[in-house]
All heavy atoms as a GROMACS GRO file, in nm:
protein
  546
    1MET      N    1   4.690  20.029  -5.953
    1MET     CA    2   4.604  20.160  -5.938
    1MET      C    3   4.647  20.198  -5.796
    1MET      O    4   4.643  20.131  -5.694
    1MET     CB    5   4.452  20.121  -5.944
    1MET     CG    6   4.372  20.240  -5.932
    1MET     SD    7   4.196  20.199  -5.948
    1MET     CE    8   4.170  20.110  -6.095
    2SER      N    9   4.674  20.331  -5.782
    2SER     CA   10   4.726  20.390  -5.670
    2SER      C   11   4.602  20.420  -5.578
    2SER      O   12   4.495  20.432  -5.626
    2SER     CB   13   4.796  20.521  -5.690
    2SER     OG   14   4.708  20.610  -5.732
    3ALA      N   15   4.623  20.440  -5.451
    3ALA     CA   16   4.513  20.482  -5.358
    3ALA      C   17   4.434  20.607  -5.404
    3ALA      O   18   4.316  20.619  -5.391
    3ALA     CB   19   4.559  20.494  -5.218
    4SER      N   20   4.524  20.705  -5.450
    4SER     CA   21   4.440  20.838  -5.486
    4SER      C   22   4.351  20.811  -5.624
    4SER      O   23   4.253  20.873  -5.634
    4SER     CB   24   4.554  20.947  -5.509
    4SER     OG   25   4.635  20.900  -5.621
    5GLU      N   26   4.402  20.727  -5.695
    5GLU     CA   27   4.316  20.688  -5.827
    5GLU      C   28   4.189  20.623  -5.777
    5GLU      O   29   4.091  20.644  -5.843
    5GLU     CB   30   4.397  20.609  -5.914
    5GLU     CG   31   4.508  20.674  -5.987
    5GLU     CD   32   4.599  20.598  -6.073
    5GLU    OE1   33   4.612  20.471  -6.037
    5GLU    OE2   34   4.632  20.629  -6.184
    6MET      N   35   4.204  20.526  -5.687
    6MET     CA   36   4.086  20.463  -5.635
    6MET      C   37   3.989  20.561  -5.580
    6MET      O   38   3.860  20.533  -5.584
    6MET     CB   39   4.122  20.341  -5.540
    6MET     CG   40   4.180  20.218  -5.609
    6MET     SD   41   4.206  20.087  -5.496
    6MET     CE   42   4.358  20.126  -5.422
    7LYS      N   43   4.026  20.661  -5.496
    7LYS     CA   44   3.954  20.744  -5.438
    7LYS      C   45   3.866  20.831  -5.533
    7LYS      O   46   3.754  20.853  -5.513
    7LYS     CB   47   4.043  20.840  -5.339
    7LYS     CG   48   4.080  20.796  -5.219
    7LYS     CD   49   4.157  20.894  -5.132
    7LYS     CE   50   4.206  20.845  -5.006
    7LYS     NZ   51   4.257  20.942  -4.923
    8GLN      N   52   3.939  20.853  -5.641
    8GLN     CA   53   3.847  20.927  -5.751
    8GLN      C   54   3.760  20.853  -5.819
    8GLN      O   55   3.654  20.890  -5.868
    8GLN     CB   56   3.957  20.993  -5.837
    8GLN     CG   57   4.047  21.090  -5.776
    8GLN     CD   58   4.155  21.136  -5.868
    8GLN    OE1   59   4.171  21.080  -5.983
    8GLN    NE2   60   4.240  21.224  -5.827
    9LYS      N   61   3.777  20.706  -5.830
    9LYS     CA   62   3.695  20.631  -5.912
    9LYS      C   63   3.601  20.547  -5.831
    9LYS      O   64   3.498  20.491  -5.902
    9LYS     CB   65   3.778  20.528  -5.992
    9LYS     CG   66   3.877  20.596  -6.071
    9LYS     CD   67   3.956  20.502  -6.160
    9LYS     CE   68   4.059  20.584  -6.242
    9LYS     NZ   69   4.088  20.522  -6.374
   10ALA      N   70   3.591  20.542  -5.707
   10ALA     CA   71   3.494  20.482  -5.630
   10ALA      C   72   3.359  20.531  -5.658
   10ALA      O   73   3.337  20.652  -5.630
   10ALA     CB   74   3.522  20.467  -5.478
   11ASN      N   75   3.267  20.463  -5.724
   11ASN     CA   76   3.129  20.513  -5.754
   11ASN      C   77   3.022  20.447  -5.674
   11ASN      O   78   2.905  20.486  -5.692
   11ASN     CB   79   3.112  20.500  -5.893
   11ASN     CG   80   3.138  20.370  -5.962
   11ASN    OD1   81   3.161  20.276  -5.883
   11ASN    ND2   82   3.132  20.364  -6.097
   12LEU      N   83   3.051  20.343  -5.592
   12LEU     CA   84   2.948  20.274  -5.506
   12LEU      C   85   3.013  20.228  -5.389
   12LEU      O   86   3.129  20.185  -5.374
   12LEU     CB   87   2.890  20.155  -5.597
   12LEU     CG   88   2.782  20.071  -5.526
   12LEU    CD1   89   2.664  20.162  -5.489
   12LEU    CD2   90   2.752  19.953  -5.600
   13PHE      N   91   2.939  20.256  -5.276
   13PHE     CA   92   2.976  20.216  -5.135
   13PHE      C   93   2.861  20.149  -5.073
   13PHE      O   94   2.754  20.199  -5.061
   13PHE     CB   95   3.015  20.336  -5.056
   13PHE     CG   96   3.076  20.299  -4.920
   13PHE    CD1   97   3.213  20.270  -4.927
   13PHE    CD2   98   3.005  20.319  -4.812
   13PHE    CE1   99   3.269  20.243  -4.794
   13PHE    CE2  100   3.066  20.301  -4.692
   13PHE     CZ  101   3.212  20.247  -4.682
   14VAL      N  102   2.899  20.010  -5.041
   14VAL     CA  103   2.795  19.932  -4.958
   14VAL      C  104   2.840  19.926  -4.809
   14VAL      O  105   2.942  19.876  -4.785
   14VAL     CB  106   2.781  19.792  -5.019
   14VAL    CG1  107   2.688  19.710  -4.950
   14VAL    CG2  108   2.752  19.800  -5.168
   15ARG      N  109   2.753  19.977  -4.732
   15ARG     CA  110   2.778  19.983  -4.588
   15ARG      C  111   2.713  19.866  -4.520
   15ARG      O  112   2.610  19.828  -4.538
   15ARG     CB  113   2.722  20.116  -4.529
   15ARG     CG  114   2.755  20.153  -4.386
   15ARG     CD  115   2.705  20.269  -4.337
   15ARG     NE  116   2.715  20.382  -4.448
   15ARG     CZ  117   2.824  20.462  -4.451
   15ARG    NH1  118   2.919  20.438  -4.381
   15ARG    NH2  119   2.811  20.562  -4.534
   16ASP      N  120   2.800  19.801  -4.424
   16ASP     CA  121   2.747  19.695  -4.331
   16ASP      C  122   2.694  19.575  -4.411
   16ASP      O  123   2.588  19.525  -4.395
   16ASP     CB  124   2.639  19.743  -4.237
   16ASP     CG  125   2.686  19.845  -4.138
   16ASP    OD1  126   2.805  19.829  -4.086
   16ASP    OD2  127   2.612  19.930  -4.097
   17ALA      N  128   2.772  19.531  -4.509
   17ALA     CA  129   2.737  19.416  -4.600
   17ALA      C  130   2.806  19.287  -4.529
   17ALA      O  131   2.917  19.277  -4.490
   17ALA     CB  132   2.791  19.429  -4.723
   18LEU      N  133   2.726  19.174  -4.520
   18LEU     CA  134   2.773  19.059  -4.484
   18LEU      C  135   2.824  18.981  -4.609
   18LEU      O  136   2.742  18.954  -4.703
   18LEU     CB  137   2.670  18.977  -4.415
   18LEU     CG  138   2.711  18.839  -4.354
   18LEU    CD1  139   2.816  18.862  -4.241
   18LEU    CD2  140   2.594  18.764  -4.287
   19ILE      N  141   2.949  18.933  -4.613
   19ILE     CA  142   3.009  18.868  -4.724
   19ILE      C  143   3.039  18.725  -4.691
   19ILE      O  144   3.070  18.702  -4.566
   19ILE     CB  145   3.130  18.941  -4.785
   19ILE    CG1  146   3.242  18.959  -4.685
   19ILE    CG2  147   3.079  19.070  -4.846
   19ILE    CD1  148   3.366  19.014  -4.740
   20TRP      N  149   3.037  18.631  -4.781
   20TRP     CA  150   3.059  18.491  -4.749
   20TRP      C  151   3.206  18.470  -4.686
   20TRP      O  152   3.302  18.522  -4.724
   20TRP     CB  153   3.076  18.431  -4.888
   20TRP     CG  154   3.073  18.279  -4.875
   20TRP    CD1  155   3.177  18.190  -4.882
   20TRP    CD2  156   2.966  18.179  -4.850
   20TRP    NE1  157   3.148  18.064  -4.855
   20TRP    CE2  158   3.017  18.059  -4.840
   20TRP    CE3  159   2.837  18.194  -4.840
   20TRP    CZ2  160   2.938  17.938  -4.821
   20TRP    CZ3  161   2.761  18.090  -4.817
   20TRP    CH2  162   2.804  17.967  -4.809
   21GLY      N  163   3.191  18.404  -4.584
   21GLY     CA  164   3.316  18.366  -4.501
   21GLY      C  165   3.346  18.460  -4.391
   21GLY      O  166   3.433  18.433  -4.306
   22ASN      N  167   3.272  18.570  -4.380
   22ASN     CA  168   3.288  18.657  -4.260
   22ASN      C  169   3.169  18.647  -4.168
   22ASN      O  170   3.058  18.633  -4.221
   22ASN     CB  171   3.294  18.804  -4.314
   22ASN     CG  172   3.430  18.843  -4.376
   22ASN    OD1  173   3.516  18.750  -4.405
   22ASN    ND2  174   3.466  18.972  -4.384
   23SER      N  175   3.200  18.671  -4.036
   23SER     CA  176   3.076  18.654  -3.952
   23SER      C  177   3.029  18.795  -3.902
   23SER      O  178   2.930  18.819  -3.842
   23SER     CB  179   3.122  18.584  -3.822
   23SER     OG  180   3.236  18.646  -3.759
   24LYS      N  181   3.118  18.904  -3.940
   24LYS     CA  182   3.076  19.044  -3.920
   24LYS      C  183   3.052  19.116  -4.039
   24LYS      O  184   3.140  19.102  -4.139
   24LYS     CB  185   3.174  19.114  -3.822
   24LYS     CG  186   3.209  19.041  -3.694
   24LYS     CD  187   3.310  19.124  -3.619
   24LYS     CE  188   3.329  19.034  -3.484
   24LYS     NZ  189   3.438  19.104  -3.405
   25PRO      N  190   2.964  19.195  -4.054
   25PRO     CA  191   2.947  19.293  -4.159
   25PRO      C  192   3.064  19.379  -4.191
   25PRO      O  193   3.134  19.424  -4.090
   25PRO     CB  194   2.817  19.374  -4.140
   25PRO     CG  195   2.752  19.297  -4.025
   25PRO     CD  196   2.854  19.237  -3.940
   26VAL      N  197   3.092  19.415  -4.326
   26VAL     CA  198   3.203  19.502  -4.358
   26VAL      C  199   3.149  19.604  -4.450
   26VAL      O  200   3.043  19.594  -4.491
   26VAL     CB  201   3.318  19.415  -4.428
   26VAL    CG1  202   3.373  19.321  -4.325
   26VAL    CG2  203   3.266  19.355  -4.540
   27ASP      N  204   3.226  19.703  -4.472
   27ASP     CA  205   3.205  19.801  -4.583
   27ASP      C  206   3.272  19.770  -4.703
   27ASP      O  207   3.399  19.738  -4.709
   27ASP     CB  208   3.252  19.953  -4.526
   27ASP     CG  209   3.175  19.993  -4.408
   27ASP    OD1  210   3.054  19.936  -4.390
   27ASP    OD2  211   3.220  20.082  -4.334
   28LEU      N  212   3.208  19.791  -4.817
   28LEU     CA  213   3.267  19.756  -4.952
   28LEU      C  214   3.265  19.888  -5.042
   28LEU      O  215   3.164  19.958  -5.049
   28LEU     CB  216   3.187  19.644  -5.023
   28LEU     CG  217   3.167  19.520  -4.951
   28LEU    CD1  218   3.063  19.432  -5.024
   28LEU    CD2  219   3.295  19.443  -4.931
   29ALA      N  220   3.376  19.916  -5.110
   29ALA     CA  221   3.380  20.019  -5.206
   29ALA      C  222   3.394  19.948  -5.341
   29ALA      O  223   3.474  19.862  -5.360
   29ALA     CB  224   3.484  20.112  -5.180
   30ILE      N  225   3.335  20.000  -5.435
   30ILE     CA  226   3.340  19.942  -5.579
   30ILE      C  227   3.359  20.060  -5.672
   30ILE      O  228   3.312  20.159  -5.669
   30ILE     CB  229   3.191  19.877  -5.612
   30ILE    CG1  230   3.167  19.761  -5.528
   30ILE    CG2  231   3.202  19.834  -5.759
   30ILE    CD1  232   3.062  19.774  -5.431
   31ALA      N  233   3.471  20.030  -5.747
   31ALA     CA  234   3.521  20.139  -5.852
   31ALA      C  235   3.522  20.054  -5.989
   31ALA      O  236   3.593  19.956  -5.993
   31ALA     CB  237   3.648  20.178  -5.822
   32ASN      N  238   3.440  20.100  -6.085
   32ASN     CA  239   3.446  20.039  -6.219
   32ASN      C  240   3.424  19.906  -6.227
   32ASN      O  241   3.476  19.825  -6.278
   32ASN     CB  242   3.586  20.064  -6.293
   32ASN     CG  243   3.610  20.217  -6.315
   32ASN    OD1  244   3.515  20.286  -6.340
   32ASN    ND2  245   3.725  20.260  -6.298
   33GLY      N  246   3.320  19.862  -6.137
   33GLY     CA  247   3.278  19.726  -6.127
   33GLY      C  248   3.372  19.619  -6.051
   33GLY      O  249   3.345  19.508  -6.048
   34ARG      N  250   3.476  19.673  -5.972
   34ARG     CA  251   3.552  19.596  -5.898
   34ARG      C  252   3.565  19.639  -5.761
   34ARG      O  253   3.548  19.755  -5.735
   34ARG     CB  254   3.697  19.604  -5.966
   34ARG     CG  255   3.692  19.548  -6.093
   34ARG     CD  256   3.842  19.530  -6.150
   34ARG     NE  257   3.834  19.487  -6.285
   34ARG     CZ  258   3.895  19.357  -6.313
   34ARG    NH1  259   3.939  19.282  -6.221
   34ARG    NH2  260   3.888  19.321  -6.439
   35TYR      N  261   3.578  19.548  -5.666
   35TYR     CA  262   3.606  19.585  -5.526
   35TYR      C  263   3.717  19.652  -5.511
   35TYR      O  264   3.820  19.615  -5.565
   35TYR     CB  265   3.590  19.463  -5.437
   35TYR     CG  266   3.456  19.400  -5.428
   35TYR    CD1  267   3.428  19.267  -5.481
   35TYR    CD2  268   3.342  19.469  -5.378
   35TYR    CE1  269   3.317  19.204  -5.472
   35TYR    CE2  270   3.217  19.415  -5.374
   35TYR     CZ  271   3.203  19.272  -5.419
   35TYR     OH  272   3.086  19.219  -5.424
   36VAL      N  273   3.734  19.756  -5.430
   36VAL     CA  274   3.851  19.826  -5.384
   36VAL      C  275   3.852  19.837  -5.226
   36VAL      O  276   3.736  19.816  -5.177
   36VAL     CB  277   3.871  19.955  -5.455
   36VAL    CG1  278   3.890  19.944  -5.605
   36VAL    CG2  279   3.752  20.046  -5.423
   37ALA      N  280   3.965  19.881  -5.179
   37ALA     CA  281   3.955  19.881  -5.031
   37ALA      C  282   3.862  19.997  -4.984
   37ALA      O  283   3.852  20.098  -5.040
   37ALA     CB  284   4.104  19.922  -4.990
   38ALA      N  285   3.771  19.960  -4.880
   38ALA     CA  286   3.686  20.059  -4.831
   38ALA      C  287   3.747  20.181  -4.781
   38ALA      O  288   3.685  20.290  -4.773
   38ALA     CB  289   3.607  19.991  -4.731
   39GLU      N  290   3.880  20.167  -4.730
   39GLU     CA  291   3.944  20.291  -4.683
   39GLU      C  292   3.963  20.394  -4.796
   39GLU      O  293   3.996  20.506  -4.768
   39GLU     CB  294   4.076  20.249  -4.627
   39GLU     CG  295   4.061  20.170  -4.496
   39GLU     CD  296   4.046  20.016  -4.533
   39GLU    OE1  297   4.105  19.972  -4.628
   39GLU    OE2  298   3.970  19.946  -4.465
   40SER      N  299   3.964  20.341  -4.916
   40SER     CA  300   4.002  20.429  -5.032
   40SER      C  301   3.863  20.505  -5.075
   40SER      O  302   3.877  20.595  -5.172
   40SER     CB  303   4.044  20.348  -5.152
   40SER     OG  304   3.943  20.269  -5.203
   41PHE      N  305   3.759  20.481  -5.005
   41PHE     CA  306   3.628  20.551  -5.046
   41PHE      C  307   3.640  20.698  -5.005
   41PHE      O  308   3.673  20.726  -4.885
   41PHE     CB  309   3.511  20.479  -4.972
   41PHE     CG  310   3.385  20.553  -4.986
   41PHE    CD1  311   3.312  20.565  -5.118
   41PHE    CD2  312   3.325  20.630  -4.877
   41PHE    CE1  313   3.207  20.641  -5.121
   41PHE    CE2  314   3.212  20.707  -4.895
   41PHE     CZ  315   3.146  20.710  -5.011
   42ASP      N  316   3.614  20.789  -5.100
   42ASP     CA  317   3.618  20.922  -5.073
   42ASP      C  318   3.508  20.988  -5.154
   42ASP      O  319   3.524  21.032  -5.263
   42ASP     CB  320   3.757  20.985  -5.109
   42ASP     CG  321   3.779  21.122  -5.064
   42ASP    OD1  322   3.696  21.162  -4.977
   42ASP    OD2  323   3.848  21.194  -5.132
   43GLY      N  324   3.387  20.977  -5.108
   43GLY     CA  325   3.262  21.016  -5.179
   43GLY      C  326   3.290  21.140  -5.260
   43GLY      O  327   3.399  21.191  -5.269
   44PRO      N  328   3.187  21.179  -5.348
   44PRO     CA  329   3.040  21.138  -5.338
   44PRO      C  330   3.030  21.010  -5.421
   44PRO      O  331   3.112  20.989  -5.522
   44PRO     CB  332   2.972  21.250  -5.402
   44PRO     CG  333   3.067  21.318  -5.490
   44PRO     CD  334   3.199  21.292  -5.428
   45ALA      N  335   2.945  20.927  -5.380
   45ALA     CA  336   2.913  20.812  -5.463
   45ALA      C  337   2.777  20.766  -5.406
   45ALA      O  338   2.719  20.816  -5.321
   45ALA     CB  339   3.013  20.702  -5.426
   46ASN      N  340   2.724  20.664  -5.485
   46ASN     CA  341   2.602  20.601  -5.446
   46ASN      C  342   2.628  20.530  -5.320
   46ASN      O  343   2.720  20.442  -5.316
   46ASN     CB  344   2.539  20.508  -5.551
   46ASN     CG  345   2.503  20.608  -5.654
   46ASN    OD1  346   2.450  20.702  -5.658
   46ASN    ND2  347   2.519  20.534  -5.787
   47VAL      N  348   2.549  20.544  -5.201
   47VAL     CA  349   2.569  20.464  -5.085
   47VAL      C  350   2.446  20.369  -5.062
   47VAL      O  351   2.332  20.422  -5.062
   47VAL     CB  352   2.587  20.559  -4.964
   47VAL    CG1  353   2.606  20.468  -4.833
   47VAL    CG2  354   2.725  20.647  -4.987
   48ILE      N  355   2.479  20.243  -5.032
   48ILE     CA  356   2.366  20.147  -5.007
   48ILE      C  357   2.396  20.090  -4.860
   48ILE      O  358   2.516  20.046  -4.830
   48ILE     CB  359   2.372  20.034  -5.111
   48ILE    CG1  360   2.342  20.081  -5.249
   48ILE    CG2  361   2.262  19.937  -5.063
   48ILE    CD1  362   2.366  19.975  -5.355
   49ASP      N  363   2.293  20.100  -4.780
   49ASP     CA  364   2.308  20.042  -4.639
   49ASP      C  365   2.243  19.914  -4.645
   49ASP      O  366   2.126  19.888  -4.659
   49ASP     CB  367   2.230  20.134  -4.536
   49ASP     CG  368   2.258  20.094  -4.406
   49ASP    OD1  369   2.331  19.980  -4.381
   49ASP    OD2  370   2.194  20.148  -4.303
   50ALA      N  371   2.339  19.813  -4.643
   50ALA     CA  372   2.290  19.657  -4.654
   50ALA      C  373   2.232  19.616  -4.526
   50ALA      O  374   2.173  19.513  -4.521
   50ALA     CB  375   2.408  19.575  -4.683
   51GLY      N  376   2.260  19.694  -4.409
   51GLY     CA  377   2.198  19.654  -4.288
   51GLY      C  378   2.228  19.517  -4.230
   51GLY      O  379   2.152  19.435  -4.175
   52GLY      N  380   2.352  19.460  -4.260
   52GLY     CA  381   2.388  19.332  -4.227
   52GLY      C  382   2.344  19.215  -4.301
   52GLY      O  383   2.356  19.102  -4.264
   53ARG      N  384   2.286  19.255  -4.417
   53ARG     CA  385   2.234  19.150  -4.512
   53ARG      C  386   2.354  19.081  -4.608
   53ARG      O  387   2.446  19.159  -4.621
   53ARG     CB  388   2.126  19.197  -4.599
   53ARG     CG  389   1.999  19.230  -4.522
   53ARG     CD  390   1.892  19.294  -4.600
   53ARG     NE  391   1.775  19.344  -4.527
   53ARG     CZ  392   1.777  19.464  -4.495
   53ARG    NH1  393   1.864  19.557  -4.533
   53ARG    NH2  394   1.669  19.512  -4.424
   54LEU      N  395   2.332  18.974  -4.664
   54LEU     CA  396   2.435  18.910  -4.750
   54LEU      C  397   2.451  18.998  -4.880
   54LEU      O  398   2.343  19.038  -4.936
   54LEU     CB  399   2.386  18.776  -4.789
   54LEU     CG  400   2.481  18.693  -4.871
   54LEU    CD1  401   2.602  18.663  -4.802
   54LEU    CD2  402   2.407  18.560  -4.906
   55CYS      N  403   2.566  19.015  -4.916
   55CYS     CA  404   2.604  19.081  -5.025
   55CYS      C  405   2.689  18.978  -5.122
   55CYS      O  406   2.791  18.925  -5.082
   55CYS     CB  407   2.693  19.207  -5.000
   55CYS     SG  408   2.717  19.302  -5.157
   56CYS      N  409   2.634  18.946  -5.233
   56CYS     CA  410   2.700  18.844  -5.319
   56CYS      C  411   2.679  18.882  -5.482
   56CYS      O  412   2.576  18.952  -5.511
   56CYS     CB  413   2.651  18.702  -5.292
   56CYS     SG  414   2.474  18.677  -5.314
   57PRO      N  415   2.752  18.827  -5.560
   57PRO     CA  416   2.728  18.849  -5.707
   57PRO      C  417   2.582  18.780  -5.746
   57PRO      O  418   2.531  18.708  -5.680
   57PRO     CB  419   2.838  18.768  -5.776
   57PRO     CG  420   2.938  18.737  -5.671
   57PRO     CD  421   2.868  18.735  -5.530
   58GLY      N  422   2.537  18.845  -5.850
   58GLY     CA  423   2.415  18.797  -5.899
   58GLY      C  424   2.422  18.645  -5.941
   58GLY      O  425   2.527  18.593  -5.981
   59PHE      N  426   2.317  18.576  -5.916
   59PHE     CA  427   2.309  18.424  -5.946
   59PHE      C  428   2.262  18.417  -6.097
   59PHE      O  429   2.137  18.412  -6.122
   59PHE     CB  430   2.221  18.350  -5.856
   59PHE     CG  431   2.268  18.361  -5.717
   59PHE    CD1  432   2.203  18.421  -5.610
   59PHE    CD2  433   2.386  18.287  -5.686
   59PHE    CE1  434   2.239  18.429  -5.481
   59PHE    CE2  435   2.435  18.294  -5.554
   59PHE     CZ  436   2.371  18.370  -5.446
   60VAL      N  437   2.349  18.430  -6.189
   60VAL     CA  438   2.311  18.417  -6.327
   60VAL      C  439   2.387  18.308  -6.394
   60VAL      O  440   2.505  18.292  -6.379
   60VAL     CB  441   2.350  18.563  -6.402
   60VAL    CG1  442   2.328  18.548  -6.547
   60VAL    CG2  443   2.283  18.665  -6.335
   61GLU      N  444   2.317  18.222  -6.479
   61GLU     CA  445   2.372  18.126  -6.545
   61GLU      C  446   2.349  18.137  -6.691
   61GLU      O  447   2.236  18.100  -6.742
   61GLU     CB  448   2.314  17.981  -6.503
   61GLU     CG  449   2.357  17.855  -6.578
   61GLU     CD  450   2.507  17.847  -6.595
   61GLU    OE1  451   2.565  17.801  -6.497
   61GLU    OE2  452   2.565  17.874  -6.697
   62PRO      N  453   2.436  18.204  -6.775
   62PRO     CA  454   2.408  18.235  -6.896
   62PRO      C  455   2.427  18.113  -7.007
   62PRO      O  456   2.405  18.129  -7.132
   62PRO     CB  457   2.514  18.344  -6.941
   62PRO     CG  458   2.625  18.302  -6.853
   62PRO     CD  459   2.572  18.245  -6.726
   63HIS      N  460   2.461  17.990  -6.962
   63HIS     CA  461   2.492  17.879  -7.036
   63HIS      C  462   2.357  17.813  -7.077
   63HIS      O  463   2.284  17.756  -6.992
   63HIS     CB  464   2.577  17.778  -6.964
   63HIS     CG  465   2.610  17.663  -7.051
   63HIS    ND1  466   2.723  17.579  -7.006
   63HIS    CD2  467   2.569  17.603  -7.144
   63HIS    CE1  468   2.735  17.484  -7.087
   63HIS    NE2  469   2.637  17.493  -7.165
   64ILE      N  470   2.318  17.811  -7.202
   64ILE     CA  471   2.198  17.743  -7.246
   64ILE      C  472   2.233  17.673  -7.389
   64ILE      O  473   2.335  17.711  -7.445
   64ILE     CB  474   2.089  17.834  -7.266
   64ILE    CG1  475   2.109  17.943  -7.371
   64ILE    CG2  476   2.045  17.896  -7.136
   64ILE    CD1  477   1.982  18.022  -7.415
   65HIS      N  478   2.155  17.568  -7.418
   65HIS     CA  479   2.177  17.513  -7.545
   65HIS      C  480   2.046  17.526  -7.628
   65HIS      O  481   1.946  17.466  -7.609
   65HIS     CB  482   2.180  17.361  -7.534
   65HIS     CG  483   2.314  17.321  -7.468
   65HIS    ND1  484   2.423  17.286  -7.537
   65HIS    CD2  485   2.348  17.315  -7.330
   65HIS    CE1  486   2.531  17.272  -7.450
   65HIS    NE2  487   2.476  17.269  -7.339
   66LEU      N  488   2.045  17.634  -7.720
   66LEU     CA  489   1.930  17.662  -7.789
   66LEU      C  490   1.885  17.552  -7.895
   66LEU      O  491   1.768  17.546  -7.919
   66LEU     CB  492   1.949  17.796  -7.875
   66LEU     CG  493   1.968  17.925  -7.790
   66LEU    CD1  494   2.004  18.031  -7.869
   66LEU    CD2  495   1.846  17.941  -7.712
   67ASP      N  496   1.978  17.472  -7.923
   67ASP     CA  497   1.943  17.357  -8.011
   67ASP      C  498   1.861  17.249  -7.941
   67ASP      O  499   1.790  17.169  -8.014
   67ASP     CB  500   2.066  17.289  -8.069
   67ASP     CG  501   2.166  17.246  -7.969
   67ASP    OD1  502   2.164  17.294  -7.849
   67ASP    OD2  503   2.219  17.138  -7.984
   68LYS      N  504   1.853  17.253  -7.807
   68LYS     CA  505   1.764  17.163  -7.729
   68LYS      C  506   1.647  17.214  -7.667
   68LYS      O  507   1.573  17.161  -7.601
   68LYS     CB  508   1.860  17.109  -7.625
   68LYS     CG  509   1.993  17.045  -7.672
   68LYS     CD  510   2.008  16.903  -7.638
   68LYS     CE  511   2.145  16.844  -7.692
   68LYS     NZ  512   2.226  16.889  -7.794
   69ALA      N  513   1.626  17.352  -7.689
   69ALA     CA  514   1.511  17.424  -7.629
   69ALA      C  515   1.383  17.373  -7.661
   69ALA      O  516   1.289  17.378  -7.579
   69ALA     CB  517   1.532  17.566  -7.665
   70MET      N  518   1.360  17.311  -7.774
   70MET     CA  519   1.220  17.273  -7.816
   70MET      C  520   1.197  17.112  -7.806
   70MET      O  521   1.102  17.064  -7.861
   70MET     CB  522   1.190  17.324  -7.956
   70MET     CG  523   1.190  17.476  -7.971
   70MET     SD  524   1.092  17.549  -7.861
   70MET     CE  525   0.942  17.570  -7.950
   71LEU      N  526   1.287  17.047  -7.731
   71LEU     CA  527   1.277  16.899  -7.730
   71LEU      C  528   1.168  16.850  -7.638
   71LEU      O  529   1.115  16.740  -7.657
   71LEU     CB  530   1.410  16.841  -7.688
   71LEU     CG  531   1.525  16.858  -7.807
   71LEU    CD1  532   1.644  16.787  -7.752
   71LEU    CD2  533   1.473  16.788  -7.920
   72ALA      N  534   1.140  16.924  -7.529
   72ALA     CA  535   1.041  16.885  -7.431
   72ALA      C  536   0.930  16.989  -7.414
   72ALA      O  537   0.937  17.098  -7.455
   72ALA     CB  538   1.107  16.868  -7.298
   73ASN      N  539   0.813  16.936  -7.372
   73ASN     CA  540   0.698  17.040  -7.342
   73ASN      C  541   0.736  17.116  -7.231
   73ASN      O  542   0.690  17.167  -7.144
   73ASN     CB  543   0.574  16.949  -7.325
   73ASN     CG  544   0.531  16.889  -7.459
   73ASN    OD1  545   0.580  16.932  -7.565
   73ASN    ND2  546   0.450  16.784  -7.442
   0.00000   0.00000   0.00000
């Protein structure tokens, strides 16, 4: 994907987000559910100011065993 295509597709921008492994907040641009270079952000888009807070994927565990769901109270 070229830089101009990313500029057109970035639909979410997270400002001042702390990500795992970095000690300083960074800006994140998201296009179609994937991170792209923040420099490629060329609004308009939804902008979220994280204010230096941690930004991470959702903690979701979709793995369950329905056959064992009713074994215990």
